[in-house]
LOTOR-642844 format. One record per residue: residue number from 1; x, y, z of N, C-alpha, C in turn. Coordinates in Angstrom, 2 decimals. Layout:
BEGIN
   num    n.east   n.north      n.up   ca.east   ca.north     ca.up    c.east   c.north      c.up
   NUM         X         Y         Z         X          Y         Z         X         Y         Z
...
END
This chain:
BEGIN
   num    n.east   n.north      n.up   ca.east   ca.north     ca.up    c.east   c.north      c.up
     1     69.08     23.95    171.48     70.01      25.08    171.34     70.41     25.55    172.73
     2     71.73     25.65    173.00     72.14      26.05    174.35     71.85     27.52    174.62
     3     71.73     27.82    175.86     71.39      29.23    176.18     72.62     30.12    175.95
     4     72.36     31.32    175.47     73.43      32.28    175.23     73.80     33.02    176.51
     5     75.15     33.36    176.59     75.64      34.10    177.76     75.87     35.52    177.31
     6     75.39     36.44    178.09     75.53      37.84    177.72     76.98     38.30    177.83
     7     77.27     39.44    177.30     78.66      39.94    177.21     79.26     40.22    178.58
     8     78.48     40.76    179.48     79.04      41.10    180.80     79.43     39.85    181.58
     9     78.55     38.83    181.49     78.89      37.58    182.18     80.08     36.91    181.53
    10     80.20     37.00    180.19     81.31      36.38    179.49     82.63     37.07    179.82
    11     82.64     38.36    179.89     83.87      39.09    180.22     84.32     38.82    181.64
    12     83.41     38.68    182.55     83.79      38.40    183.94     84.37     37.00    184.08
    13     83.78     36.04    183.30     84.34      34.68    183.34     85.76     34.66    182.75
    14     85.99     35.43    181.68     87.30      35.47    181.02     88.37     36.04    181.97
    15     88.02     37.07    182.71     88.97      37.67    183.64     89.31     36.72    184.78
    16     88.28     35.93    185.22     88.52      34.97    186.30     89.44     33.85    185.84
    17     89.22     33.35    184.60     90.11      32.31    184.07     91.53     32.83    183.86
    18     91.68     34.08    183.45     93.02      34.65    183.23     93.79     34.79    184.53
    19     93.08     35.19    185.60     93.75      35.28    186.90     94.17     33.90    187.40
    20     93.33     32.89    187.12     93.65      31.54    187.58     94.87     30.97    186.84
    21     94.96     31.14    185.53     96.08      30.60    184.74     97.38     31.34    185.01
    22     97.31     32.63    185.26     98.53      33.39    185.56     99.13     33.01    186.90
    23     98.29     32.64    187.87     98.81      32.23    189.19     99.41     30.83    189.15
    24     98.93     29.96    188.20     99.43      28.59    188.11    100.50     28.42    187.04
    25    100.94     29.50    186.33    101.93      29.38    185.27    103.32     29.11    185.88
    26    104.13     28.14    185.31    105.47      27.84    185.87    106.45     28.98    185.62
    27    107.56     28.93    186.37    108.57      29.99    186.26    109.24     29.93    184.90
    28    109.67     31.07    184.42    110.30      31.16    183.11    111.70     30.54    183.17
    29    111.93     29.65    182.19    113.22      28.95    182.19    114.31     29.85    181.64
    30    114.06     30.53    180.55    115.04      31.39    179.92    114.85     32.80    180.38
    31    115.97     33.45    180.72    115.91      34.82    181.18    116.41     35.73    180.09
    32    116.21     36.96    180.30    116.62      37.95    179.33    118.14     38.05    179.30
    33    118.71     38.30    178.15    120.18      38.43    178.11    120.72     39.55    178.98
    34    119.93     40.53    179.25    120.38      41.65    180.05    120.58     41.25    181.50
    35    119.77     40.31    181.97    119.86      39.92    183.37    120.71     38.67    183.60
    36    121.21     38.02    182.50    122.02      36.79    182.64    123.47     37.15    182.97
    37    124.05     36.43    183.94    125.45      36.64    184.33    126.09     35.30    184.63
    38    127.24     35.09    184.06    127.98      33.85    184.29    129.13     34.11    185.25
    39    129.40     33.13    186.07    130.44      33.25    187.09    131.59     32.31    186.74
    40    132.80     32.85    186.63    134.01      32.07    186.32    134.94     32.12    187.52
    41    135.82     31.07    187.60    136.83      31.04    188.66    137.92     32.04    188.34
    42    138.11     32.99    189.18    139.09      34.04    188.97    139.75     34.39    190.28
    43    140.91     35.10    190.14    141.64      35.49    191.35    140.86     36.49    192.16
    44    140.03     37.31    191.49    139.27      38.32    192.21    138.18     37.70    193.07
    45    137.75     36.47    192.66    136.72      35.82    193.45    137.27     35.15    194.68
    46    138.62     34.96    194.75    139.22      34.31    195.91    139.16     35.24    197.11
    47    138.87     34.72    198.25    138.84      35.58    199.43    140.22     36.06    199.87
    48    141.33     35.34    199.42    142.69      35.72    199.81    143.30     36.59    198.72
    49    143.82     37.76    199.00    144.44      38.60    197.96    145.77     38.03    197.51
    50    146.19     38.44    196.31    147.43      37.93    195.75    148.65     38.40    196.54
    51    148.60     39.56    197.11    149.74      40.08    197.85    150.14     39.22    199.03
    52    149.19     38.55    199.63    149.49      37.73    200.80    150.05     36.36    200.43
    53    150.07     35.98    199.12    150.59      34.70    198.70    152.10     34.72    198.45
    54    152.77     35.85    198.49    154.20      35.94    198.25    155.03     35.42    199.41
    55    156.31     35.11    199.10    157.23      34.64    200.13    157.71     35.80    201.00
    56    158.04     35.55    202.24    158.56      36.64    203.08    159.89     37.17    202.58
    57    160.23     38.36    202.99    161.45      38.99    202.51    162.72     38.28    202.98
    58    162.69     37.68    204.15    163.87      37.01    204.68    163.92     35.52    204.35
    59    163.12     35.08    203.36    163.10      33.66    203.01    164.39     33.31    202.27
    60    165.01     32.20    202.64    166.25      31.73    202.03    165.96     30.37    201.39
    61    165.99     30.24    200.07    165.77      28.93    199.45    166.89     27.98    199.79
    62    166.59     26.73    200.08    167.66      25.79    200.49    168.63     25.48    199.38
    63    168.22     25.57    198.12    169.12      25.26    197.00    169.91     26.47    196.51
    64    169.63     27.66    197.02    170.35      28.86    196.59    170.52     29.80    197.78
    65    171.55     29.57    198.59    171.77      30.43    199.76    172.17     31.83    199.34
    66    172.15     32.77    200.28    172.52      34.15    199.94    173.93     34.24    199.39
    67    174.13     35.16    198.47    175.40      35.28    197.78    175.81     36.73    197.70
    68    177.11     36.98    197.79    177.62      38.34    197.62    177.61     38.75    196.16
    69    177.55     37.78    195.26    177.46      38.04    193.83    176.24     37.34    193.28
    70    175.69     37.88    192.23    174.50      37.28    191.63    174.87     35.92    191.02
    71    174.24     34.84    191.50    174.65      33.52    191.01    174.23     33.24    189.58
    72    173.30     34.02    189.03    172.84      33.76    187.67    173.70     34.43    186.62
    73    174.70     35.18    187.02    175.57      35.82    186.05    176.69     34.87    185.61
    74    177.20     35.09    184.41    178.25      34.24    183.87    179.54     34.38    184.67
    75    179.84     35.56    185.17    181.05      35.76    185.95    181.02     34.92    187.23
    76    179.86     34.84    187.86    179.75      34.03    189.08    179.97     32.56    188.78
    77    179.41     32.09    187.67    179.61      30.69    187.30    181.06     30.41    186.94
    78    181.72     31.36    186.29    183.14      31.19    185.99    183.98     31.13    187.27
    79    183.62     31.96    188.24    184.35      31.94    189.51    184.22     30.59    190.19
    80    183.03     30.03    190.20    182.83      28.72    190.82    183.57     27.62    190.05
    81    183.57     27.71    188.72    184.30      26.70    187.94    185.80     26.80    188.15
    82    186.32     28.02    188.33    187.76      28.18    188.55    188.16     27.67    189.92
    83    187.37     27.93    190.95    187.70      27.39    192.28    187.64     25.87    192.28
    84    186.67     25.29    191.59    186.61      23.83    191.49    187.82     23.29    190.71
    85    188.24     24.01    189.69    189.42      23.58    188.93    190.68     23.60    189.79
    86    190.85     24.64    190.58    192.04      24.74    191.42    192.05     23.69    192.52
    87    190.88     23.35    193.05    190.82      22.37    194.13    190.97     20.93    193.64
    88    190.58     20.66    192.42    190.57      19.28    191.94    191.71     18.94    190.99
    89    192.48     19.93    190.55    193.53      19.69    189.57    194.89     19.76    190.24
    90    195.64     18.68    190.27    196.96      18.72    190.95    198.05     19.37    190.11
    91    197.84     19.51    188.80    198.90      20.05    187.94    198.29     21.05    186.96
    92    198.80     22.27    186.98    198.35      23.33    186.08    199.56     24.02    185.48
    93    199.53     24.22    184.18    200.56      24.98    183.48    199.94     26.28    182.98
    94    200.65     27.39    183.19    200.16      28.71    182.80    200.97     29.23    181.62
    95    200.24     29.75    180.63    200.85      30.31    179.43    200.27     31.70    179.18
    96    201.12     32.61    178.80    200.66      33.90    178.30    200.50     33.81    176.79
    97    199.39     34.35    176.30    199.14      34.32    174.86    198.83     35.74    174.39
    98    199.08     35.96    173.13    198.94      37.30    172.56    198.23     37.21    171.22
    99    196.95     37.59    171.21    196.16      37.69    169.98    196.12     36.38    169.20
   100    195.88     35.30    169.90    195.73      34.00    169.24    194.31     33.90    168.71
   101    194.16     33.63    167.43    192.84      33.55    166.82    192.19     32.20    167.11
   102    190.91     32.10    166.79    190.18      30.86    167.03    190.72     29.73    166.17
   103    191.10     30.02    164.94    191.66      28.98    164.07    193.00     28.49    164.61
   104    193.79     29.39    165.15    195.08      28.99    165.73    194.89     28.17    167.00
   105    193.90     28.52    167.82    193.61      27.70    169.01    193.20     26.29    168.60
   106    192.40     26.19    167.56    191.98      24.86    167.09    193.19     24.04    166.62
   107    194.11     24.68    165.92    195.31      23.97    165.45    196.19     23.55    166.63
   108    196.31     24.41    167.62    197.13      24.07    168.80    196.52     22.89    169.55
   109    195.22     22.91    169.75    194.56      21.80    170.45    194.67     20.50    169.65
   110    194.62     20.61    168.34    194.76      19.41    167.50    196.13     18.78    167.68
   111    197.18     19.58    167.67    198.52      19.04    167.84    198.74     18.53    169.27
   112    198.10     19.17    170.23    198.23      18.72    171.62    197.58     17.36    171.79
   113    196.40     17.16    171.20    195.75      15.85    171.29    196.57     14.77    170.58
   114    197.17     15.13    169.45    197.99      14.14    168.73    199.21     13.73    169.54
   115    199.84     14.67    170.23    201.02      14.34    171.04    200.64     13.51    172.26
   116    199.51     13.81    172.89    199.09      13.06    174.08    198.64     11.67    173.72
   117    198.10     11.48    172.52    197.64      10.15    172.11    198.80      9.17    171.97
   118    200.02      9.66    171.77    201.18       8.80    171.61    201.81      8.39    172.93
   119    201.36      8.96    174.04    201.92       8.60    175.35    201.39      7.22    175.74
   120    202.25      6.28    176.08    201.76       4.93    176.44    200.99      4.95    177.76
   121    200.05      4.04    177.86    199.26       3.91    179.08    200.12      3.33    180.19
   122    200.06      3.87    181.40    200.89       3.33    182.49    200.51      1.90    182.83
   123    201.50      1.17    183.30    201.26      -0.24    183.64    200.45     -0.37    184.92
   124    200.70      0.50    185.88    200.03       0.46    187.18    199.42      1.83    187.43
   125    198.25      1.84    188.09    197.60       3.09    188.42    198.35      3.86    189.48
   126    197.88      5.10    189.79    198.59       5.92    190.78    198.59      5.32    192.17
   127    197.55      4.52    192.51    197.49       3.90    193.83    197.78      2.41    193.78
   128    198.42      1.98    192.72    198.71       0.56    192.58    197.56     -0.24    192.03
   129    196.49      0.42    191.56    195.33      -0.28    191.04    195.33     -0.34    189.53
   130    194.11     -0.24    188.97    193.95      -0.33    187.52    194.49      0.95    186.88
   131    195.29      0.85    185.83    195.82       2.06    185.20    194.73      2.85    184.51
   132    194.87      4.17    184.52    193.89       5.07    183.93    194.60      5.95    182.91
   133    194.02      6.03    181.71    194.58       6.87    180.66    194.00      8.27    180.79
   134    194.84      9.25    181.11    194.37      10.62    181.34    194.57     11.51    180.13
   135    194.94     10.93    179.00    195.25      11.75    177.82    194.03     12.55    177.36
   136    192.86     11.91    177.39    191.66      12.59    176.92    191.12     13.61    177.91
   137    191.61     13.59    179.14    191.13      14.53    180.16    191.99     15.77    180.30
   138    193.11     15.82    179.61    193.99      16.99    179.66    193.43     18.05    178.72
   139    193.17     19.25    179.24    192.50      20.28    178.47    193.30     21.58    178.50
   140    193.23     22.29    177.39    193.80      23.63    177.26    192.65     24.62    177.19
   141    192.59     25.54    178.12    191.50      26.50    178.16    192.03     27.91    178.43
   142    191.31     28.87    177.87    191.65      30.28    178.05    190.95     30.78    179.30
   143    191.69     31.49    180.16    191.17      31.95    181.44    190.81     33.43    181.38
   144    189.83     33.79    182.20    189.55      35.19    182.48    190.44     35.58    183.67
   145    191.46     36.38    183.40    192.54      36.57    184.37    192.05     37.15    185.68
   146    191.22     38.17    185.65    190.78      38.82    186.89    189.92     37.88    187.72
   147    189.02     37.14    187.06    188.18      36.20    187.80    189.01     35.05    188.35
   148    189.97     34.57    187.56    190.83      33.49    188.04    191.69     33.96    189.20
   149    192.09     35.21    189.21    192.87      35.76    190.31    192.07     35.73    191.60
   150    190.80     36.12    191.52    189.93      36.08    192.71    189.70     34.64    193.16
   151    189.50     33.73    192.20    189.30      32.33    192.55    190.53     31.74    193.23
   152    191.70     32.09    192.74    192.95      31.62    193.37    193.06     32.14    194.80
   153    192.66     33.39    195.00    192.73      33.97    196.35    191.74     33.27    197.29
   154    190.55     32.91    196.78    189.57      32.21    197.60    190.10     30.83    198.00
   155    190.67     30.10    197.06    191.18      28.76    197.36    192.36     28.82    198.34
   156    193.16     29.86    198.24    194.36      29.96    199.06    194.07     30.44    200.48
   157    193.15     31.41    200.64    192.98      32.06    201.94    191.64     31.79    202.60
   158    190.66     31.27    201.88    189.35      31.02    202.48    189.22     29.54    202.79
   159    188.98     29.24    204.08    188.84      27.87    204.54    187.43     27.71    205.13
   160    186.53     27.02    204.45    185.14      26.91    204.94    185.04     26.24    206.30
   161    185.91     25.28    206.60    185.79      24.59    207.89    186.07     25.52    209.05
   162    186.82     26.60    208.83    187.09      27.55    209.92    185.89     28.45    210.18
   163    184.94     28.53    209.23    183.77      29.39    209.40    182.54     28.63    209.87
   164    182.67     27.32    210.09    181.49      26.53    210.45    180.97     26.87    211.84
   165    181.81     27.37    212.73    181.36      27.68    214.08    180.60     28.98    214.19
   166    180.67     29.83    213.18    179.97      31.10    213.23    178.50     30.92    212.89
   167    177.66     31.72    213.51    176.22      31.65    213.26    175.88     32.42    212.00
   168    174.94     31.84    211.22    174.45      32.46    209.98    175.58     32.80    209.02
   169    176.58     31.95    208.97    177.72      32.17    208.06    177.68     31.10    206.98
   170    177.52     31.53    205.74    177.53      30.62    204.61    178.96     30.46    204.11
   171    179.29     29.25    203.70    180.69      28.93    203.40    180.90     28.59    201.93
   172    179.99     28.93    201.05    180.23      28.67    199.63    181.09     29.78    199.05
   173    181.58     29.57    197.84    182.56      30.48    197.25    181.99     31.84    196.88
   174    180.67     31.96    196.75    180.06      33.23    196.39    179.48     33.96    197.60
   175    179.73     33.45    198.79    179.13      34.03    199.98    179.84     35.31    200.39
   176    179.15     36.09    201.20    179.75      37.31    201.73    180.90     37.00    202.69
   177    180.85     35.84    203.34    181.94      35.43    204.23    183.24     35.24    203.45
   178    183.15     34.59    202.29    184.34      34.41    201.47    184.87     35.75    200.96
   179    183.97     36.63    200.58    184.40      37.94    200.08    185.11     38.75    201.17
   180    184.57     38.72    202.38    185.21      39.44    203.48    186.56     38.82    203.85
   181    186.65     37.50    203.78    187.90      36.83    204.14    189.03     37.20    203.19
   182    188.76     37.16    201.88    189.83      37.48    200.93    190.13     38.97    200.89
   183    189.15     39.80    201.29    189.40      41.25    201.32    190.32     41.62    202.48
   184    190.20     40.90    203.60    191.01      41.19    204.78    192.24     40.31    204.90
   185    192.49     39.45    203.92    193.62      38.52    204.00    194.94     39.25    203.78
   186    195.94     38.82    204.52    197.30      39.34    204.36    198.07     38.39    203.44
   187    198.49     38.91    202.30    199.11      38.08    201.28    200.58     37.88    201.62
   188    200.97     36.64    201.77    202.36      36.28    202.03    203.07     36.03    200.70
   189    204.25     36.59    200.54    204.97      36.41    199.29    205.43     34.98    199.08
   190    205.55     34.21    200.15    205.98      32.82    200.02    204.83     31.86    199.75
   191    203.59     32.35    199.82    202.45      31.50    199.55    202.33     31.24    198.05
   192    201.49     30.26    197.70    201.31      29.93    196.28    200.70     31.10    195.52
   193    199.73     31.77    196.14    199.13      32.92    195.47    200.12     34.07    195.32
   194    200.93     34.29    196.36    201.91      35.37    196.28    202.96     35.14    195.21
   195    203.25     33.88    194.88    204.21      33.60    193.84    203.60     33.60    192.45
   196    202.32     33.24    192.34    201.69      33.15    191.03    201.08     34.47    190.60
   197    200.59     35.27    191.54    199.87      36.49    191.17    200.69     37.45    190.30
   198    202.02     37.62    190.50    202.75      38.49    189.56    202.79     37.96    188.13
   199    202.58     36.66    187.97    202.62      36.07    186.62    201.27     36.14    185.92
   200    200.20     36.26    186.69    198.85      36.28    186.10    198.52     37.70    185.65
   201    199.20     38.14    184.62    199.00      39.48    184.07    198.74     39.34    182.58
   202    197.70     40.00    182.11    197.38      39.92    180.70    196.60     38.66    180.37
   203    196.48     38.33    179.10    195.74      37.11    178.71    196.49     35.86    179.11
   204    195.79     34.94    179.78    196.41      33.73    180.33    195.61     32.52    179.85
   205    196.33     31.47    179.50    195.74      30.16    179.20    196.36     29.13    180.13
   206    195.64     28.05    180.38    196.11      27.02    181.31    195.85     25.65    180.73
   207    196.78     24.74    181.01    196.63      23.32    180.67    196.40     22.58    181.97
   208    195.25     21.92    182.11    194.85      21.25    183.34    195.07     19.75    183.19
   209    195.78     19.15    184.17    196.04      17.71    184.21    195.24     17.12    185.36
   210    194.47     16.06    185.15    193.75      15.45    186.27    194.63     14.68    187.22
   211    195.87     14.40    186.85    196.82      13.68    187.72    198.23     14.10    187.31
   212    199.16     13.91    188.24    200.55      14.25    187.96    201.18     13.10    187.19
   213    201.52     13.37    185.94    202.13      12.36    185.07    203.29     13.01    184.32
   214    204.52     12.71    184.69    205.66      13.31    183.98    205.67     12.99    182.49
   215    205.19     11.82    182.10    205.18      11.46    180.68    204.25     12.36    179.89
   216    203.06     12.60    180.41    202.12      13.50    179.72    202.60     14.94    179.78
   217    203.23     15.31    180.88    203.78      16.66    180.98    204.88     16.88    179.95
   218    205.72     15.87    179.73    206.76      15.97    178.72    206.17     16.10    177.32
   219    205.07     15.39    177.06    204.42      15.49    175.75    203.85     16.88    175.52
   220    203.27     17.48    176.57    202.72      18.83    176.45    203.83     19.85    176.23
   221    204.93     19.70    176.97    206.05      20.63    176.81    206.69     20.53    175.44
   222    206.74     19.34    174.88    207.34      19.18    173.55    206.53     19.87    172.47
   223    205.25     20.12    172.73    204.40      20.79    171.73    204.30     22.29    172.02
   224    204.00     22.65    173.26    203.73      24.06    173.58    204.99     24.84    173.93
   225    205.99     24.17    174.50    207.22      24.87    174.87    208.41     23.95    174.65
   226    208.73     23.63    173.39    209.84      22.70    173.13    211.18     23.31    173.50
   227    212.05     22.47    174.10    213.41      22.90    174.46    214.31     21.69    174.35
   228    214.91     21.47    173.17    215.81      20.32    173.00    217.05     20.48    173.86
   229    217.71     19.39    174.27    217.41      18.01    173.87    216.42     17.29    174.77
   230    216.02     17.88    175.90    215.12      17.18    176.82    213.71     17.06    176.25
   231    213.21     18.13    175.66    211.84      18.15    175.13    211.88     18.65    173.68
   232    212.30     17.80    172.76    212.37      18.25    171.36    210.98     18.30    170.73
   233    210.84     19.18    169.76    209.59      19.28    169.02    209.41     18.07    168.11
   234    208.18     17.71    167.76    207.97      16.57    166.85    208.64     16.81    165.51
   235    209.15     15.75    164.92    209.81      15.87    163.62    208.78     16.10    162.52
   236    209.24     16.69    161.45    208.34      16.98    160.33    207.84     15.69    159.68
   237    208.66     14.65    159.72    208.26      13.40    159.10    207.17     12.70    159.89
   238    207.29     12.69    161.22    206.30      12.01    162.05    205.02     12.82    162.22
   239    205.15     14.12    162.28    203.96      14.97    162.51    204.07     16.21    161.63
   240    203.69     16.09    160.36    203.79      17.27    159.47    202.80     18.38    159.83
   241    201.69     18.04    160.48    200.72      19.07    160.84    201.24     20.05    161.86
   242    202.25     19.65    162.63    202.82      20.55    163.63    203.48     21.76    162.97
   243    203.99     21.57    161.75    204.68      22.65    161.04    203.76     23.40    160.09
   244    202.47     23.21    160.28    201.52      24.00    159.51    201.65     25.48    159.89
   245    201.42     26.37    158.93    201.60      27.79    159.20    200.66     28.29    160.29
   246    199.44     27.79    160.30    198.48      28.22    161.33    198.92     27.77    162.71
   247    199.36     26.50    162.81    199.80      25.99    164.11    201.06     26.70    164.59
   248    202.01     26.91    163.70    203.24      27.59    164.10    202.98     29.05    164.48
   249    202.06     29.70    163.80    201.72      31.08    164.16    201.12     31.16    165.55
   250    200.27     30.19    165.91    199.69      30.19    167.25    200.68     29.80    168.32
   251    201.57     28.83    168.04    202.54      28.38    169.03    203.57     29.46    169.35
   252    203.89     30.27    168.38    204.86      31.35    168.63    204.29     32.44    169.53
   253    202.98     32.47    169.71    202.36      33.47    170.57    202.15     32.97    172.00
   254    202.62     31.77    172.30    202.48      31.20    173.65    203.81     31.25    174.37
   255    203.77     31.67    175.64    204.96      31.71    176.49    204.60     31.09    177.84
   256    205.29     30.03    178.22    205.03      29.40    179.51    205.65     30.23    180.63
   257    204.83     30.56    181.63    205.29      31.40    182.73    205.49     30.62    184.02
   258    204.97     29.41    184.12    205.14      28.63    185.34    204.07     27.57    185.45
   259    204.02     26.94    186.62    203.06      25.89    186.86    202.78     25.72    188.34
   260    201.71     25.05    188.63    201.30      24.72    190.00    201.14     23.21    190.08
   261    202.02     22.58    190.86    202.06      21.12    190.95    201.92     20.73    192.41
   262    200.84     20.02    192.73    200.57      19.55    194.08    200.61     20.69    195.09
   263    200.02     21.83    194.74    199.94      22.96    195.65    201.20     23.81    195.72
   264    202.25     23.43    195.02    203.50      24.20    195.02    203.70     24.84    193.65
   265    204.34     26.00    193.65    204.54      26.77    192.42    205.94     26.49    191.90
   266    206.03     26.22    190.59    207.31      25.95    189.93    207.48     26.93    188.77
   267    208.71     27.33    188.57    209.01      28.16    187.40    209.24     27.26    186.18
   268    209.74     27.86    185.11    209.94      27.09    183.88    210.91     25.94    184.09
   269    212.00     26.19    184.77    212.99      25.14    185.01    212.44     24.05    185.92
   270    211.66     24.43    186.92    211.06      23.43    187.81    210.08     22.54    187.09
   271    209.28     23.12    186.20    208.34      22.31    185.41    209.10     21.36    184.50
   272    210.18     21.81    183.91    210.99      20.93    183.06    211.62     19.81    183.87
   273    211.98     20.09    185.13    212.55      19.03    185.97    211.52     17.94    186.25
   274    210.28     18.34    186.54    209.23      17.35    186.80    208.94     16.55    185.53
   275    208.89     17.24    184.38    208.63      16.52    183.14    209.78     15.65    182.70
   276    210.98     15.89    183.21    212.14      15.11    182.81    212.42     13.90    183.68
   277    211.52     13.56    184.61    211.72      12.37    185.43    211.61     11.14    184.54
   278    212.66     10.35    184.48    212.69       9.19    183.59    211.72      8.12    184.10
   279    210.90      7.64    183.18    209.95       6.60    183.54    208.71      7.09    184.24
   280    208.58      8.40    184.42    207.40       8.93    185.09    207.38      8.58    186.56
   281    206.18      8.41    187.10    206.05       8.07    188.51    206.59      6.68    188.81
   282    206.46      5.78    187.83    207.02       4.43    188.06    208.54      4.51    188.21
   283    209.19      5.30    187.36    210.63       5.47    187.49    211.02      6.14    188.79
   284    210.20      7.12    189.23    210.49       7.78    190.51    210.35      6.80    191.67
   285    209.34      5.94    191.60    209.19       4.92    192.65    210.38      3.96    192.64
   286    210.82      3.57    191.45    211.97       2.66    191.36    213.23      3.31    191.93
   287    213.42      4.60    191.65    214.57       5.30    192.21    214.50      5.37    193.73
   288    213.29      5.60    194.26    213.13       5.66    195.71    213.40      4.31    196.35
   289    212.89      3.23    195.73    213.13       1.89    196.27    214.62      1.56    196.23
   290    215.28      1.91    195.12    216.72       1.64    195.02    217.51      2.43    196.05
   291    217.11      3.66    196.29    217.82       4.47    197.28    217.63      3.90    198.68
   292    216.41      3.45    199.00    216.17       2.87    200.32    216.93      1.56    200.48
   293    216.95      0.76    199.43    217.69      -0.50    199.51    219.19     -0.27    199.67
   294    219.72      0.69    198.91    221.15       0.97    199.03    221.50      1.53    200.41
   295    220.58      2.36    200.95    220.83       2.88    202.30    220.81      1.77    203.33
   296    219.84      0.85    203.21    219.80      -0.28    204.15    220.98     -1.21    204.00
   297    221.39     -1.42    202.74    222.56      -2.29    202.53    223.83     -1.65    203.08
   298    223.96     -0.34    202.91    225.13       0.33    203.46    225.16      0.29    204.98
   299    223.97      0.46    205.60    223.90       0.39    207.06    224.25     -1.01    207.55
   300    223.72     -2.02    206.87    224.03      -3.41    207.26    225.52     -3.72    207.11
   301    226.10     -3.26    206.01    227.53      -3.50    205.79    228.37     -2.80    206.85
   302    227.97     -1.59    207.22    228.73      -0.85    208.24    228.64     -1.55    209.59
   303    227.43     -2.00    209.95    227.28      -2.69    211.22    228.04     -4.01    211.22
   304    227.95     -4.74    210.10    228.68      -6.01    210.03    230.19     -5.78    210.04
   305    230.65     -4.71    209.44    232.08      -4.42    209.43    232.62     -4.17    210.83
   306    231.86     -3.37    211.60    232.31      -3.12    212.98    232.29     -4.41    213.80
   307    231.27     -5.25    213.61    231.21      -6.50    214.35    232.35     -7.45    213.98
   308    232.62     -7.51    212.65    233.72      -8.36    212.22    235.07     -7.88    212.74
   309    235.25     -6.56    212.74    236.51      -6.03    213.26    236.71     -6.33    214.72
   310    235.62     -6.19    215.51    235.70      -6.51    216.93    235.98     -7.99    217.15
   311    235.33     -8.84    216.36    235.55     -10.30    216.51    236.99    -10.68    216.16
   312    237.53    -10.11    215.09    238.90     -10.40    214.70    239.91     -9.93    215.76
   313    239.62     -8.77    216.35    240.51      -8.26    217.40    240.52     -9.18    218.61
   314    239.32     -9.63    218.99    239.23     -10.53    220.13    239.89    -11.88    219.83
   315    239.69    -12.38    218.63    240.30     -13.66    218.26    241.83    -13.58    218.24
   316    242.34    -12.48    217.72    243.80     -12.33    217.70    244.37    -12.22    219.11
   317    243.62    -11.52    219.97    244.09     -11.42    221.36    244.04    -12.76    222.07
   318    242.98    -13.52    221.79    242.87     -14.86    222.42    244.01    -15.77    221.95
   319    244.31    -15.71    220.68    245.41     -16.54    220.15    246.75    -16.14    220.76
   320    246.92    -14.83    220.92    248.16     -14.36    221.52    248.30    -14.83    222.96
   321    247.21    -14.75    223.71    247.26     -15.19    225.10    247.52    -16.69    225.20
   322    246.89    -17.47    224.29    247.11     -18.92    224.32    248.58    -19.25    224.03
   323    249.14    -18.54    223.07    250.54     -18.78    222.74    251.45    -18.43    223.91
   324    251.17    -17.33    224.57    252.00     -16.94    225.72    251.88    -17.94    226.87
   325    250.67    -18.37    227.13    250.50     -19.36    228.22    251.14    -20.70    227.87
   326    251.06    -21.10    226.62    251.71     -22.36    226.17    253.22    -22.29    226.29
   327    253.81    -21.16    225.93    255.27     -21.00    226.04    255.74    -21.00    227.47
   328    254.96    -20.41    228.38    255.35     -20.39    229.80    255.32    -21.79    230.38
   329    254.36    -22.59    230.00    254.27     -23.98    230.51    255.47    -24.83    230.01
   330    255.90    -24.62    228.78    257.03     -25.36    228.23    258.31    -25.01    229.00
   331    258.45    -23.71    229.30    259.64     -23.29    230.04    259.67    -23.91    231.45
   332    258.51    -23.96    232.11    258.45     -24.56    233.44    258.78    -26.07    233.35
   333    258.29    -26.74    232.33    258.55     -28.20    232.20    260.02    -28.47    231.93
   334    260.65    -27.66    231.15    262.09     -27.86    230.85    262.95    -27.56    232.05
   335    262.51    -26.62    232.91    263.26     -26.29    234.09    263.11    -27.41    235.11
END
């Protein structure tokens, strides 16, 4: 039988073992929920504040230079489209319209497309190359008169190449330089803007031609502003849709006020003269060649006539002298 250990010795051994196990116990893996904290990536943890990440106040983006007008507004985009239209379109016809409804505009455009589709394709292109059919590129659009007036003034009086020498001067159409130029411009009555601006009053529509074509111009005039016998309206048999009530109601509300052709302003009669050129540009070239040939032929005939007259005069004088000398010799021989 093993010897028994008294209570005091047993309690002292228990306390010694408890101290030994507590000193060798590993660290607690799980912590209390109160003391647990998770760290996430956040802006507050960044050493750099958000305020310092912004762009400087004088920063100018390369794709959007400073503008006198807000470029994101519809009016600014219309202004840019109108300046591009004026610079790239050699022929523009202006019409005043009065309360034309959307259905009437659709009918007018339908008849305009039908008339342009009947124009034959030119045999030779404008530069003597491959011919191009411009019928599908001729468009009728309604203009915002005040914005178009400003765009016309920019195209007429603002020249970006003249502003290239100035420092920090932007030369786009929405720049402050363009605004200052047209504000200080002196309007000449003989300029294109001075002649067109009195006509751009009230609601205005324009027909844009990508090239000068008298044949297509005649087709447009026969629909929008017919004036027989030069530009008669389509017959009812060939084009019955032209005499539709909706189309006729819209056409009666259109009045042609003038046109801009190759940078020059023409009135109604001038536009009709351009549209009445027989054969279009090909016919005009043929007339020019015939005129040059006739002028050269006339000059050659005149020069040859003077030469022939001088030769005949000299020949007659020579014959006369020979006859006189021959007669004198006969008289001497007979004597």
